[in-house]
N, C-alpha and C positions, 0 to 999 in steps of 0.2 A: 602572283596570282594565288594568294593564300587567303582563304576565307573559312569561317567556321560558324557553326551553330551549336551551342552547348545546351544540353538538356540533362538535368539530373533529377532522378526521382528516387524514392525509397521510403521506408517506414518513417513516419513523422515529418517527411519533407526535408528540404535543405534550405539553408539560408541563401539569400540572393548572392552574397559574396562567395559562397562555396560553389554555387551553380556556375559562376562565370569561369571557373578554373578548368574544368574538364572539357577539352575541346578536340574535335576531329577536323582535320583539314587535308587538303591535297594541293600540291604545287602544279597540278595539271588542270584544275578548274576551280572556279569560285563557287561558293555556296549559292544555290538557286540558278546557276548559269548552265549553259549547254556543255554536256560531256563531249570531249574531243572524239572524233570518229574512231580513232585507234582503240578506244575502250568499248566499242559497240560491235554488233554483229556485222556491220557494214565495213569494219576495219579489221584490226588484229584480234579483236575479241579477248583482250587481255585486261586484267584489273588495273585501275589507276593506282599510283603510289598514294599511300595514306600515312599520316603522322598524327600523333595525339600528344596532348600535354595535360599535366596536373590531374591524374586520376584520383578518385577519392581515397582517403586514408583507409588502409586495410585491404586494398585491391591485391588479390593473389593471382588473378589471371584475367584474360579478356576473351570475349566471343564477338564475332562480327557477323552481321546479317545485312544483305542487300535485297531490297524488294521494290516492286513497282505497284503502288496502290491504285494506279490508273488503268490497269489492264482490263479489257472488256469483260472478262469472266471473274473478276475479283482479283485480289492481290496476287501478283506473280512473283515468286521468289527466285532470285538470280544467284545468290551466293551465301554460303554459311561456312564459317571457320571457327574453331574453338580450341581450347587449351593453349592459347597464346600466352606465354609467361608474362607476369607483371613487369619483368625487366625490359620487355620490348616497348618501344615508343613509336613504332610505325611498321608498315609492311610495304614492300615493293615487289615487283614481279619475281625476283629471284628468291624471295623468302616464303612465298605462299605455300609451297610444297612441304615446308617444314612442320606444318600443323595439319591436324585432321580437317578435311573439308567435306561438306554435306553434298547430297544429291540435290541438285537444283530442279526447278520445275520444267526444265528442258529434258530432264531425265539423265543428266550427266553429273558426274562429280566435279566440283570445282566451280570456277567463275563462268558465268554465262552473261555476256555483255548486254547492254541495252539494245532492245530489238522490238520496238512497238510495231503493231500492224501499220502498214503503209496507209497514209491518209487519215489516220486516227487522231491526229493532233499531238501536241507535246505530252510526254509522260514524265512523271517525277521518279527518280531513282534515289531511294533513301539508303544511305550507308549508315548503319546503326552499330555503334561500338558499345558493348556492355562491359562495365567493370564489375568483376565478380568477387565474391567472398570465399571462393574455393579455388584450389590449385587445378582441379580437373573436373570437367563435366563428364559423367559416365554415360557416354552415348556409343551405341554400336556402330561398327562399320556399316555403311549404307543408310545412316541417319539422313533424314531430309532436313532442309533448311528450317521448316516450321518446328521440327524437333529441337533444333539448336536454339531457336528463339524462345520456345517454351521452357527449356531447361535453364537457359540464361536468366529468364525473368524470375526464376525461383531463387537465384543467388545474386541478384543485381544490387550493387551498391550505388551505381550511377550509370547514366547513358549519355553518350555524345552522338550527335547526328550531323551529317553533311548530305545535302541533296543536290543532285545534278539533274538536268533535264535532257531529253532527246526526242526528236521527231523525225519520222521518215515520210517523205512526200510521196504522193501517189504516182 
């Protein structure tokens, strides 16, 4: 069950052949498919395992942001992590505490699983991995997920995205 969607942006754009390389995937769900319950507020509320391949040349670190663009009051941010070394090629549950993590929109540090309002229909959860041209984002303790995304966008060499969906019935 590995699927990925690769997006790469940057100054001057990237050739199509370069865009195909940087990919984010999970062995827990396919791109565009339902997140398993264990990665939601109805389950263990833990992050899914993630893996990536072929970051752009010059990548010195990564930042990760997870958000829900379908939230009733605008984009809801579920997770932000940064200063992930370029030597890493994935994250699993045992690794996430090795890197700084942002305060999510639940008001907690770390991962907050998919948890759309009941009866609101399916929501998309975008896992966005930023390849950065710097070893370290200078963010304070207590930084919010939006702060991570803004800082990452200033140093972005490329971005890979994986989307899962989740719906809670009424």
